[in-house]
N, CA, C, O and the ligand as a Tripos MOL2 file, in Angstrom:
@<TRIPOS>MOLECULE
protein
  289   287    73     0     0
PROTEIN
NO_CHARGES

@<TRIPOS>ATOM
      1 N          -3.5390   46.9580   45.7250 N.3       1 MET1
      2 CA         -3.1420   45.5640   45.7430 C.3       1 MET1
      3 C          -4.4090   44.7120   45.8390 C.2       1 MET1
      4 O          -5.2800   44.9570   46.6740 O.2       1 MET1
      5 N          -4.4910   43.7170   44.9760 N.am      2 ILE2
      6 CA         -5.6890   42.8930   44.9800 C.3       2 ILE2
      7 C          -5.4390   41.4860   45.4850 C.2       2 ILE2
      8 O          -6.3820   40.7810   45.8470 O.2       2 ILE2
      9 N          -4.1770   41.0660   45.5150 N.am      3 GLU3
     10 CA         -3.9180   39.7010   45.9550 C.3       3 GLU3
     11 C          -2.4670   39.5510   46.3760 C.2       3 GLU3
     12 O          -1.5760   40.2370   45.8750 O.2       3 GLU3
     13 N          -2.2570   38.6370   47.3060 N.am      4 VAL4
     14 CA         -0.9160   38.2250   47.7130 C.3       4 VAL4
     15 C          -0.8380   36.7210   47.5180 C.2       4 VAL4
     16 O          -1.7360   35.9860   47.9290 O.2       4 VAL4
     17 N           0.2390   36.2670   46.8890 N.am      5 HIS5
     18 CA          0.4440   34.8230   46.7770 C.3       5 HIS5
     19 C           1.9300   34.5160   46.9090 C.2       5 HIS5
     20 O           2.7630   35.4170   47.0070 O.2       5 HIS5
     21 N           2.2390   33.2310   46.9080 N.am      6 ASP6
     22 CA          3.6240   32.7770   47.1380 C.3       6 ASP6
     23 C           4.1860   33.4010   48.4120 C.2       6 ASP6
     24 O           5.3290   33.8570   48.4490 O.2       6 ASP6
     25 N           3.3700   33.4100   49.4400 N.am      7 LEU7
     26 CA          3.7640   33.9940   50.7290 C.3       7 LEU7
     27 C           4.5400   32.9570   51.5380 C.2       7 LEU7
     28 O           4.0680   31.8460   51.7790 O.2       7 LEU7
     29 N           5.7430   33.3550   51.9490 N.am      8 HIS8
     30 CA          6.5830   32.4770   52.7650 C.3       8 HIS8
     31 C           7.0740   33.2860   53.9630 C.2       8 HIS8
     32 O           7.5630   34.4060   53.8110 O.2       8 HIS8
     33 N           6.9410   32.7160   55.1350 N.am      9 ILE9
     34 CA          7.3710   33.3730   56.3660 C.3       9 ILE9
     35 C           8.1670   32.3670   57.1760 C.2       9 ILE9
     36 O           7.7450   31.2230   57.3390 O.2       9 ILE9
     37 N           9.3280   32.7920   57.6890 N.am     10 TRP10
     38 CA         10.1290   31.8880   58.5000 C.3      10 TRP10
     39 C          10.9680   32.6970   59.4950 C.2      10 TRP10
     40 O          11.1820   33.8980   59.3280 O.2      10 TRP10
     41 N          11.4190   32.0220   60.4990 N.am     11 GLY11
     42 CA         12.2200   32.6660   61.5270 C.3      11 GLY11
     43 C          13.6870   32.6470   61.1620 C.2      11 GLY11
     44 O          14.2410   31.6020   60.8190 O.2      11 GLY11
     45 N          14.3200   33.8200   61.2380 N.am     12 LEU12
     46 CA         15.7620   33.9080   61.0300 C.3      12 LEU12
     47 C          16.4890   33.6090   62.3270 C.2      12 LEU12
     48 O          17.6160   33.1140   62.3290 O.2      12 LEU12
     49 N          15.8270   33.9180   63.4240 N.am     13 SER13
     50 CA         16.3700   33.6920   64.7610 C.3      13 SER13
     51 C          15.1730   33.6940   65.7090 C.2      13 SER13
     52 O          14.0270   33.7050   65.2610 O.2      13 SER13
     53 N          15.4250   33.6840   66.9800 N.am     14 THR14
     54 CA         14.3230   33.7030   67.9400 C.3      14 THR14
     55 C          13.6040   35.0470   67.9720 C.2      14 THR14
     56 O          12.5030   35.1440   68.5140 O.2      14 THR14
     57 N          14.2170   36.0950   67.3920 N.am     15 SER15
     58 CA         13.5930   37.4200   67.4320 C.3      15 SER15
     59 C          13.4130   38.0660   66.0670 C.2      15 SER15
     60 O          12.8600   39.1630   65.9870 O.2      15 SER15
     61 N          13.8610   37.4240   64.9910 N.am     16 GLN16
     62 CA         13.7510   38.0240   63.6650 C.3      16 GLN16
     63 C          12.9500   37.1180   62.7350 C.2      16 GLN16
     64 O          13.1290   35.9000   62.7200 O.2      16 GLN16
     65 N          12.0470   37.7510   61.9490 N.am     17 ILE17
     66 CA         11.1840   37.0300   61.0250 C.3      17 ILE17
     67 C          11.4430   37.5340   59.6110 C.2      17 ILE17
     68 O          11.5660   38.7380   59.3870 O.2      17 ILE17
     69 N          11.5260   36.6080   58.6610 N.am     18 ALA18
     70 CA         11.6990   36.9660   57.2490 C.3      18 ALA18
     71 C          10.4300   36.6260   56.4900 C.2      18 ALA18
     72 O           9.6890   35.7210   56.8740 O.2      18 ALA18
     73 N          10.1810   37.3560   55.4080 N.am     19 LEU19
     74 CA          8.9780   37.1590   54.6060 C.3      19 LEU19
     75 C           9.3000   37.4160   53.1420 C.2      19 LEU19
     76 O          10.0210   38.3600   52.8190 O.2      19 LEU19
     77 N           8.7720   36.5840   52.2590 N.am     20 THR20
     78 CA          8.7800   36.8620   50.8260 C.3      20 THR20
     79 C           7.3500   36.7100   50.3220 C.2      20 THR20
     80 O           6.5940   35.8800   50.8260 O.2      20 THR20
     81 N           6.9800   37.5140   49.3220 N.am     21 ALA21
     82 CA          5.6260   37.4350   48.7830 C.3      21 ALA21
     83 C           5.5520   38.1260   47.4260 C.2      21 ALA21
     84 O           6.3670   38.9890   47.1010 O.2      21 ALA21
     85 N           4.5500   37.7200   46.6410 N.am     22 HIS22
     86 CA          4.2190   38.3910   45.3900 C.3      22 HIS22
     87 C           2.9670   39.2330   45.6350 C.2      22 HIS22
     88 O           1.9600   38.7300   46.1330 O.2      22 HIS22
     89 N           3.0390   40.5170   45.2810 N.am     23 LEU23
     90 CA          1.9030   41.4270   45.4180 C.3      23 LEU23
     91 C           1.3330   41.6900   44.0340 C.2      23 LEU23
     92 O           2.0600   42.1010   43.1300 O.2      23 LEU23
     93 N           0.0470   41.4580   43.8630 N.am     24 VAL24
     94 CA         -0.5820   41.6550   42.5490 C.3      24 VAL24
     95 C          -1.4150   42.9260   42.5720 C.2      24 VAL24
     96 O          -2.2440   43.1210   43.4610 O.2      24 VAL24
     97 N          -1.1880   43.7970   41.5800 N.am     25 ARG25
     98 CA         -1.9640   45.0230   41.4540 C.3      25 ARG25
     99 C          -2.8120   44.9690   40.1940 C.2      25 ARG25
    100 O          -2.5680   44.1570   39.3020 O.2      25 ARG25
    101 N          -3.8130   45.8460   40.1300 N.am     26 VAL26
    102 CA         -4.7470   45.8420   39.0080 C.3      26 VAL26
    103 C          -4.0550   46.2560   37.7140 C.2      26 VAL26
    104 O          -4.2530   45.6360   36.6700 O.2      26 VAL26
    105 N          -3.2490   47.3010   37.7920 N.am     27 ASP27
    106 CA         -2.5490   47.7560   36.5960 C.3      27 ASP27
    107 C          -1.2050   48.3410   37.0110 C.2      27 ASP27
    108 O          -0.8550   48.3130   38.1910 O.2      27 ASP27
    109 N          -0.4560   48.8660   36.0610 N.am     28 THR28
    110 CA          0.8400   49.4270   36.4040 C.3      28 THR28
    111 C           0.6520   50.7230   37.1790 C.2      28 THR28
    112 O          -0.3770   51.3870   37.0560 O.2      28 THR28
    113 N           1.6520   51.0750   37.9760 N.am     29 GLY29
    114 CA          1.5700   52.2830   38.7660 C.3      29 GLY29
    115 C           2.8470   52.4470   39.5550 C.2      29 GLY29
    116 O           3.9070   51.9790   39.1400 O.2      29 GLY29
    117 N           2.7490   53.1050   40.6830 N.am     30 ASP30
    118 CA          3.9150   53.3730   41.5170 C.3      30 ASP30
    119 C           4.2120   52.1460   42.3840 C.2      30 ASP30
    120 O           3.7450   52.0420   43.5180 O.2      30 ASP30
    121 N           4.9900   51.2290   41.8310 N.am     31 ASP31
    122 CA          5.3190   50.0050   42.5560 C.3      31 ASP31
    123 C           6.0660   50.2870   43.8530 C.2      31 ASP31
    124 O           5.8230   49.6370   44.8700 O.2      31 ASP31
    125 N           6.9710   51.2540   43.8150 N.am     32 GLN32
    126 CA          7.7760   51.5220   45.0090 C.3      32 GLN32
    127 C           6.9050   52.0160   46.1570 C.2      32 GLN32
    128 O           7.1360   51.6470   47.3080 O.2      32 GLN32
    129 N           5.9070   52.8440   45.8600 N.am     33 ALA33
    130 CA          5.0030   53.3250   46.9150 C.3      33 ALA33
    131 C           4.2310   52.1640   47.5270 C.2      33 ALA33
    132 O           4.0290   52.1250   48.7400 O.2      33 ALA33
    133 N           3.7950   51.2110   46.6880 N.am     34 MET34
    134 CA          3.0670   50.0540   47.2120 C.3      34 MET34
    135 C           3.9860   49.1920   48.0730 C.2      34 MET34
    136 O           3.5780   48.7180   49.1340 O.2      34 MET34
    137 N           5.2220   48.9870   47.6220 N.am     35 ILE35
    138 CA          6.1820   48.1970   48.4000 C.3      35 ILE35
    139 C           6.4830   48.8980   49.7280 C.2      35 ILE35
    140 O           6.5160   48.2540   50.7770 O.2      35 ILE35
    141 N           6.6980   50.2050   49.6810 N.am     36 ASP36
    142 CA          6.9950   50.9530   50.9100 C.3      36 ASP36
    143 C           5.8520   50.8230   51.9120 C.2      36 ASP36
    144 O           6.0930   50.6290   53.1040 O.2      36 ASP36
    145 N           4.6110   50.9290   51.4420 N.am     37 ALA37
    146 CA          3.4590   50.8140   52.3360 C.3      37 ALA37
    147 C           3.3670   49.4010   52.9150 C.2      37 ALA37
    148 O           3.0620   49.2290   54.0960 O.2      37 ALA37
    149 N           3.6290   48.3970   52.0870 N.am     38 ALA38
    150 CA          3.5780   47.0180   52.5740 C.3      38 ALA38
    151 C           4.6700   46.7610   53.6020 C.2      38 ALA38
    152 O           4.4160   46.1330   54.6300 O.2      38 ALA38
    153 N           5.8760   47.2360   53.3400 N.am     39 VAL39
    154 CA          6.9880   47.0420   54.2760 C.3      39 VAL39
    155 C           6.6880   47.7290   55.6030 C.2      39 VAL39
    156 O           6.9400   47.1720   56.6720 O.2      39 VAL39
    157 N           6.1510   48.9340   55.5270 N.am     40 GLN40
    158 CA          5.8070   49.6670   56.7500 C.3      40 GLN40
    159 C           4.7230   48.9260   57.5430 C.2      40 GLN40
    160 O           4.7990   48.8330   58.7680 O.2      40 GLN40
    161 N           3.7160   48.4020   56.8350 N.am     41 GLY41
    162 CA          2.6610   47.6580   57.5080 C.3      41 GLY41
    163 C           3.1740   46.3840   58.1530 C.2      41 GLY41
    164 O           2.7660   46.0360   59.2620 O.2      41 GLY41
    165 N           4.0650   45.6890   57.4660 N.am     42 LEU42
    166 CA          4.6400   44.4600   58.0300 C.3      42 LEU42
    167 C           5.4310   44.7570   59.3030 C.2      42 LEU42
    168 O           5.3800   43.9920   60.2660 O.2      42 LEU42
    169 N           6.1610   45.8720   59.2990 N.am     43 LYS43
    170 CA          6.9330   46.2480   60.4990 C.3      43 LYS43
    171 C           6.0080   46.6170   61.6430 C.2      43 LYS43
    172 O           6.1840   46.1490   62.7680 O.2      43 LYS43
    173 N           5.0220   47.4570   61.3570 N.am     44 GLN44
    174 CA          4.1560   47.9700   62.4220 C.3      44 GLN44
    175 C           3.2050   46.9090   62.9670 C.2      44 GLN44
    176 O           3.0110   46.8250   64.1790 O.2      44 GLN44
    177 N           2.6120   46.1040   62.0990 N.am     45 LYS45
    178 CA          1.5910   45.1510   62.5440 C.3      45 LYS45
    179 C           2.1640   43.8250   63.0020 C.2      45 LYS45
    180 O           1.6180   43.1860   63.9020 O.2      45 LYS45
    181 N           3.2810   43.4000   62.3800 N.am     46 PHE46
    182 CA          3.7780   42.0510   62.6590 C.3      46 PHE46
    183 C           5.2370   42.0030   63.0900 C.2      46 PHE46
    184 O           5.7670   40.9160   63.3230 O.2      46 PHE46
    185 N           5.8990   43.1460   63.2010 N.am     47 ALA47
    186 CA          7.3070   43.2160   63.6010 C.3      47 ALA47
    187 C           8.2030   42.4170   62.6580 C.2      47 ALA47
    188 O           9.1920   41.8210   63.0860 O.2      47 ALA47
    189 N           7.8470   42.4080   61.3570 N.am     48 ILE48
    190 CA          8.6600   41.7330   60.3430 C.3      48 ILE48
    191 C           9.5510   42.7800   59.6790 C.2      48 ILE48
    192 O           9.0670   43.6790   58.9910 O.2      48 ILE48
    193 N          10.8570   42.6480   59.8960 N.am     49 ASP49
    194 CA         11.8170   43.6280   59.3800 C.3      49 ASP49
    195 C          12.5500   43.1660   58.1260 C.2      49 ASP49
    196 O          13.2650   43.9530   57.5060 O.2      49 ASP49
    197 N          12.3820   41.9080   57.7470 N.am     50 HIS50
    198 CA         13.1110   41.3700   56.5970 C.3      50 HIS50
    199 C          12.1040   40.8770   55.5640 C.2      50 HIS50
    200 O          11.7380   39.7020   55.5530 O.2      50 HIS50
    201 N          11.6560   41.7930   54.6870 N.am     51 ALA51
    202 CA         10.6650   41.4390   53.6690 C.3      51 ALA51
    203 C          11.2600   41.5950   52.2740 C.2      51 ALA51
    204 O          11.9410   42.5750   51.9720 O.2      51 ALA51
    205 N          10.9870   40.6080   51.4410 N.am     52 THR52
    206 CA         11.3370   40.6820   50.0210 C.3      52 THR52
    207 C          10.0380   40.5420   49.2490 C.2      52 THR52
    208 O           9.3700   39.5100   49.3190 O.2      52 THR52
    209 N           9.6770   41.6070   48.4980 N.am     53 LEU53
    210 CA          8.3790   41.6520   47.8290 C.3      53 LEU53
    211 C           8.5490   41.8170   46.3250 C.2      53 LEU53
    212 O           9.4010   42.5760   45.8620 O.2      53 LEU53
    213 N           7.7350   41.1050   45.5810 N.am     54 GLN54
    214 CA          7.7320   41.1810   44.1170 C.3      54 GLN54
    215 C           6.3730   41.6920   43.6730 C.2      54 GLN54
    216 O           5.3450   41.1720   44.1080 O.2      54 GLN54
    217 N           6.3520   42.7140   42.8040 N.am     55 VAL55
    218 CA          5.0980   43.2830   42.3180 C.3      55 VAL55
    219 C           4.7610   42.6880   40.9540 C.2      55 VAL55
    220 O           5.6230   42.5800   40.0820 O.2      55 VAL55
    221 N           3.5020   42.3070   40.7840 N.am     56 GLU56
    222 CA          3.0150   41.7820   39.5120 C.3      56 GLU56
    223 C           1.6980   42.4750   39.1810 C.2      56 GLU56
    224 O           0.9780   42.9150   40.0770 O.2      56 GLU56
    225 N           1.3880   42.5700   37.8810 N.am     57 THR57
    226 CA          0.0520   43.0130   37.4810 C.3      57 THR57
    227 C          -0.7720   41.7650   37.1980 C.2      57 THR57
    228 O          -0.2350   40.6610   37.1070 O.2      57 THR57
    229 N          -2.0640   41.9480   37.0610 N.am     58 ILE58
    230 CA         -2.9220   40.8070   36.7310 C.3      58 ILE58
    231 C          -2.4460   40.1710   35.4340 C.2      58 ILE58
    232 O          -2.4490   38.9470   35.3010 O.2      58 ILE58
    233 N          -2.0370   40.9970   34.4810 N.am     59 ALA59
    234 CA         -1.6060   40.4820   33.1810 C.3      59 ALA59
    235 C          -0.3570   39.6200   33.3030 C.2      59 ALA59
    236 O          -0.1990   38.6530   32.5580 O.2      59 ALA59
    237 N           0.5260   39.9570   34.2250 N.am     60 SER60
    238 CA          1.7840   39.2200   34.3320 C.3      60 SER60
    239 C           1.7490   38.1390   35.4040 C.2      60 SER60
    240 O           2.6090   37.2590   35.4150 O.2      60 SER60
    241 N           0.7930   38.1860   36.2850 N.am     61 ALA61
    242 CA          0.7560   37.2260   37.3820 C.3      61 ALA61
    243 C           0.3180   35.8570   36.8930 C.2      61 ALA61
    244 O          -0.4440   35.7300   35.9340 O.2      61 ALA61
    245 N           0.8080   34.8540   37.5650 N.am     62 GLU62
    246 CA          0.4410   33.4870   37.2210 C.3      62 GLU62
    247 C          -0.7810   33.0290   38.0080 C.2      62 GLU62
    248 O          -1.1180   31.8450   38.0060 O.2      62 GLU62
    249 N          -1.4520   33.9790   38.6880 N.am     63 ILE63
    250 CA         -2.5360   33.5820   39.5870 C.3      63 ILE63
    251 C          -3.6640   32.8750   38.8720 C.2      63 ILE63
    252 O          -4.2650   31.9560   39.4280 O.2      63 ILE63
    253 N          -3.9650   33.2820   37.6540 N.am     64 TRP64
    254 CA         -5.1090   32.6780   36.9750 C.3      64 TRP64
    255 C          -4.8040   31.2290   36.6070 C.2      64 TRP64
    256 O          -5.6880   30.3750   36.6610 O.2      64 TRP64
    257 N          -3.5870   30.9570   36.2430 N.am     65 ALA65
    258 CA         -3.2180   29.5950   35.8600 C.3      65 ALA65
    259 C          -3.2000   28.6570   37.0530 C.2      65 ALA65
    260 O          -3.4210   27.4560   36.9000 O.2      65 ALA65
    261 N          -2.9390   29.1920   38.2430 N.am     66 LEU66
    262 CA         -2.7960   28.3570   39.4400 C.3      66 LEU66
    263 C          -4.1050   28.1080   40.1710 C.2      66 LEU66
    264 O          -4.2060   27.1720   40.9650 O.2      66 LEU66
    265 N          -5.0990   28.9300   39.9120 N.am     67 ARG67
    266 CA         -6.3470   28.8120   40.6430 C.3      67 ARG67
    267 C          -7.2150   27.6680   40.1160 C.2      67 ARG67
    268 O          -7.2370   27.4030   38.9140 O.2      67 ARG67
    269 N          -7.9200   27.0010   41.0090 N.am     68 PRO68
    270 CA         -8.9110   26.0210   40.5550 C.3      68 PRO68
    271 C         -10.0100   26.7300   39.7670 C.2      68 PRO68
    272 O         -10.2660   27.9130   39.9940 O.2      68 PRO68
    273 N         -10.6480   26.0350   38.8630 N.am     69 ALA69
    274 CA        -11.6530   26.6300   37.9750 C.3      69 ALA69
    275 C         -12.7980   27.2800   38.7520 C.2      69 ALA69
    276 O         -13.3350   28.2940   38.3050 O.2      69 ALA69
    277 N         -13.1900   26.7190   39.9150 N.am     70 HIS70
    278 CA        -14.3180   27.2730   40.6490 C.3      70 HIS70
    279 C         -13.9740   28.5860   41.3540 C.2      70 HIS70
    280 O         -14.8750   29.2620   41.8500 O.2      70 HIS70
    281 N         -12.6780   28.9680   41.4100 N.am     71 VAL71
    282 CA        -12.2680   30.2050   42.0750 C.3      71 VAL71
    283 C         -12.1650   31.3470   41.0700 C.2      71 VAL71
    284 O         -12.4280   32.4970   41.4220 O.2      71 VAL71
    285 N         -11.7910   31.0570   39.8400 N.am     72 VAL72
    286 CA        -11.5740   32.0980   38.8290 C.3      72 VAL72
    287 C         -12.8840   32.7790   38.4900 C.2      72 VAL72
    288 O         -12.9110   33.6860   37.6570 O.2      72 VAL72
    289 ZN          3.5350   35.5860   41.4300 Zn       73 ZN73
@<TRIPOS>BOND
     1     1     2 1
     2     2     3 1
     3     3     4 2
     4     3     5 am
     5     5     6 1
     6     6     7 1
     7     7     8 2
     8     7     9 am
     9     9    10 1
    10    10    11 1
    11    11    12 2
    12    11    13 am
    13    13    14 1
    14    14    15 1
    15    15    16 2
    16    15    17 am
    17    17    18 1
    18    18    19 1
    19    19    20 2
    20    19    21 am
    21    21    22 1
    22    22    23 1
    23    23    24 2
    24    23    25 am
    25    25    26 1
    26    26    27 1
    27    27    28 2
    28    27    29 am
    29    29    30 1
    30    30    31 1
    31    31    32 2
    32    31    33 am
    33    33    34 1
    34    34    35 1
    35    35    36 2
    36    35    37 am
    37    37    38 1
    38    38    39 1
    39    39    40 2
    40    39    41 am
    41    41    42 1
    42    42    43 1
    43    43    44 2
    44    43    45 am
    45    45    46 1
    46    46    47 1
    47    47    48 2
    48    47    49 am
    49    49    50 1
    50    50    51 1
    51    51    52 2
    52    51    53 am
    53    53    54 1
    54    54    55 1
    55    55    56 2
    56    55    57 am
    57    57    58 1
    58    58    59 1
    59    59    60 2
    60    59    61 am
    61    61    62 1
    62    62    63 1
    63    63    64 2
    64    63    65 am
    65    65    66 1
    66    66    67 1
    67    67    68 2
    68    67    69 am
    69    69    70 1
    70    70    71 1
    71    71    72 2
    72    71    73 am
    73    73    74 1
    74    74    75 1
    75    75    76 2
    76    75    77 am
    77    77    78 1
    78    78    79 1
    79    79    80 2
    80    79    81 am
    81    81    82 1
    82    82    83 1
    83    83    84 2
    84    83    85 am
    85    85    86 1
    86    86    87 1
    87    87    88 2
    88    87    89 am
    89    89    90 1
    90    90    91 1
    91    91    92 2
    92    91    93 am
    93    93    94 1
    94    94    95 1
    95    95    96 2
    96    95    97 am
    97    97    98 1
    98    98    99 1
    99    99   100 2
   100    99   101 am
   101   101   102 1
   102   102   103 1
   103   103   104 2
   104   103   105 am
   105   105   106 1
   106   106   107 1
   107   107   108 2
   108   107   109 am
   109   109   110 1
   110   110   111 1
   111   111   112 2
   112   111   113 am
   113   113   114 1
   114   114   115 1
   115   115   116 2
   116   115   117 am
   117   117   118 1
   118   118   119 1
   119   119   120 2
   120   119   121 am
   121   121   122 1
   122   122   123 1
   123   123   124 2
   124   123   125 am
   125   125   126 1
   126   126   127 1
   127   127   128 2
   128   127   129 am
   129   129   130 1
   130   130   131 1
   131   131   132 2
   132   131   133 am
   133   133   134 1
   134   134   135 1
   135   135   136 2
   136   135   137 am
   137   137   138 1
   138   138   139 1
   139   139   140 2
   140   139   141 am
   141   141   142 1
   142   142   143 1
   143   143   144 2
   144   143   145 am
   145   145   146 1
   146   146   147 1
   147   147   148 2
   148   147   149 am
   149   149   150 1
   150   150   151 1
   151   151   152 2
   152   151   153 am
   153   153   154 1
   154   154   155 1
   155   155   156 2
   156   155   157 am
   157   157   158 1
   158   158   159 1
   159   159   160 2
   160   159   161 am
   161   161   162 1
   162   162   163 1
   163   163   164 2
   164   163   165 am
   165   165   166 1
   166   166   167 1
   167   167   168 2
   168   167   169 am
   169   169   170 1
   170   170   171 1
   171   171   172 2
   172   171   173 am
   173   173   174 1
   174   174   175 1
   175   175   176 2
   176   175   177 am
   177   177   178 1
   178   178   179 1
   179   179   180 2
   180   179   181 am
   181   181   182 1
   182   182   183 1
   183   183   184 2
   184   183   185 am
   185   185   186 1
   186   186   187 1
   187   187   188 2
   188   187   189 am
   189   189   190 1
   190   190   191 1
   191   191   192 2
   192   191   193 am
   193   193   194 1
   194   194   195 1
   195   195   196 2
   196   195   197 am
   197   197   198 1
   198   198   199 1
   199   199   200 2
   200   199   201 am
   201   201   202 1
   202   202   203 1
   203   203   204 2
   204   203   205 am
   205   205   206 1
   206   206   207 1
   207   207   208 2
   208   207   209 am
   209   209   210 1
   210   210   211 1
   211   211   212 2
   212   211   213 am
   213   213   214 1
   214   214   215 1
   215   215   216 2
   216   215   217 am
   217   217   218 1
   218   218   219 1
   219   219   220 2
   220   219   221 am
   221   221   222 1
   222   222   223 1
   223   223   224 2
   224   223   225 am
   225   225   226 1
   226   226   227 1
   227   227   228 2
   228   227   229 am
   229   229   230 1
   230   230   231 1
   231   231   232 2
   232   231   233 am
   233   233   234 1
   234   234   235 1
   235   235   236 2
   236   235   237 am
   237   237   238 1
   238   238   239 1
   239   239   240 2
   240   239   241 am
   241   241   242 1
   242   242   243 1
   243   243   244 2
   244   243   245 am
   245   245   246 1
   246   246   247 1
   247   247   248 2
   248   247   249 am
   249   249   250 1
   250   250   251 1
   251   251   252 2
   252   251   253 am
   253   253   254 1
   254   254   255 1
   255   255   256 2
   256   255   257 am
   257   257   258 1
   258   258   259 1
   259   259   260 2
   260   259   261 am
   261   261   262 1
   262   262   263 1
   263   263   264 2
   264   263   265 am
   265   265   266 1
   266   266   267 1
   267   267   268 2
   268   267   269 am
   269   269   270 1
   270   270   271 1
   271   271   272 2
   272   271   273 am
   273   273   274 1
   274   274   275 1
   275   275   276 2
   276   275   277 am
   277   277   278 1
   278   278   279 1
   279   279   280 2
   280   279   281 am
   281   281   282 1
   282   282   283 1
   283   283   284 2
   284   283   285 am
   285   285   286 1
   286   286   287 1
   287   287   288 2
@<TRIPOS>SUBSTRUCTURE
     1 MET1         2 RESIDUE 1 A MET
     2 ILE2         6 RESIDUE 1 A ILE
     3 GLU3        10 RESIDUE 1 A GLU
     4 VAL4        14 RESIDUE 1 A VAL
     5 HIS5        18 RESIDUE 1 A HIS
     6 ASP6        22 RESIDUE 1 A ASP
     7 LEU7        26 RESIDUE 1 A LEU
     8 HIS8        30 RESIDUE 1 A HIS
     9 ILE9        34 RESIDUE 1 A ILE
    10 TRP10       38 RESIDUE 1 A TRP
    11 GLY11       42 RESIDUE 1 A GLY
    12 LEU12       46 RESIDUE 1 A LEU
    13 SER13       50 RESIDUE 1 A SER
    14 THR14       54 RESIDUE 1 A THR
    15 SER15       58 RESIDUE 1 A SER
    16 GLN16       62 RESIDUE 1 A GLN
    17 ILE17       66 RESIDUE 1 A ILE
    18 ALA18       70 RESIDUE 1 A ALA
    19 LEU19       74 RESIDUE 1 A LEU
    20 THR20       78 RESIDUE 1 A THR
    21 ALA21       82 RESIDUE 1 A ALA
    22 HIS22       86 RESIDUE 1 A HIS
    23 LEU23       90 RESIDUE 1 A LEU
    24 VAL24       94 RESIDUE 1 A VAL
    25 ARG25       98 RESIDUE 1 A ARG
    26 VAL26      102 RESIDUE 1 A VAL
    27 ASP27      106 RESIDUE 1 A ASP
    28 THR28      110 RESIDUE 1 A THR
    29 GLY29      114 RESIDUE 1 A GLY
    30 ASP30      118 RESIDUE 1 A ASP
    31 ASP31      122 RESIDUE 1 A ASP
    32 GLN32      126 RESIDUE 1 A GLN
    33 ALA33      130 RESIDUE 1 A ALA
    34 MET34      134 RESIDUE 1 A MET
    35 ILE35      138 RESIDUE 1 A ILE
    36 ASP36      142 RESIDUE 1 A ASP
    37 ALA37      146 RESIDUE 1 A ALA
    38 ALA38      150 RESIDUE 1 A ALA
    39 VAL39      154 RESIDUE 1 A VAL
    40 GLN40      158 RESIDUE 1 A GLN
    41 GLY41      162 RESIDUE 1 A GLY
    42 LEU42      166 RESIDUE 1 A LEU
    43 LYS43      170 RESIDUE 1 A LYS
    44 GLN44      174 RESIDUE 1 A GLN
    45 LYS45      178 RESIDUE 1 A LYS
    46 PHE46      182 RESIDUE 1 A PHE
    47 ALA47      186 RESIDUE 1 A ALA
    48 ILE48      190 RESIDUE 1 A ILE
    49 ASP49      194 RESIDUE 1 A ASP
    50 HIS50      198 RESIDUE 1 A HIS
    51 ALA51      202 RESIDUE 1 A ALA
    52 THR52      206 RESIDUE 1 A THR
    53 LEU53      210 RESIDUE 1 A LEU
    54 GLN54      214 RESIDUE 1 A GLN
    55 VAL55      218 RESIDUE 1 A VAL
    56 GLU56      222 RESIDUE 1 A GLU
    57 THR57      226 RESIDUE 1 A THR
    58 ILE58      230 RESIDUE 1 A ILE
    59 ALA59      234 RESIDUE 1 A ALA
    60 SER60      238 RESIDUE 1 A SER
    61 ALA61      242 RESIDUE 1 A ALA
    62 GLU62      246 RESIDUE 1 A GLU
    63 ILE63      250 RESIDUE 1 A ILE
    64 TRP64      254 RESIDUE 1 A TRP
    65 ALA65      258 RESIDUE 1 A ALA
    66 LEU66      262 RESIDUE 1 A LEU
    67 ARG67      266 RESIDUE 1 A ARG
    68 PRO68      270 RESIDUE 1 A PRO
    69 ALA69      274 RESIDUE 1 A ALA
    70 HIS70      278 RESIDUE 1 A HIS
    71 VAL71      282 RESIDUE 1 A VAL
    72 VAL72      286 RESIDUE 1 A VAL
    73 ZN73       289 GROUP 0 **** ****
């Protein structure tokens, strides 16, 4: 994974946190393994049990169009 964007985090209740994000990878591969690792990390490091993740490649991601010219 090389980048995360469109990250949104909010509280579902006083004890539950939800998260959505786009994960960008260099090329195609085992998306499910990357999602599983991310979900596990979110649970272990941040106690986030409700994650919705979208996988994109550099070719399909809109990151280049959204970045300011000095960042690309
Ligand atoms: Zn995206």
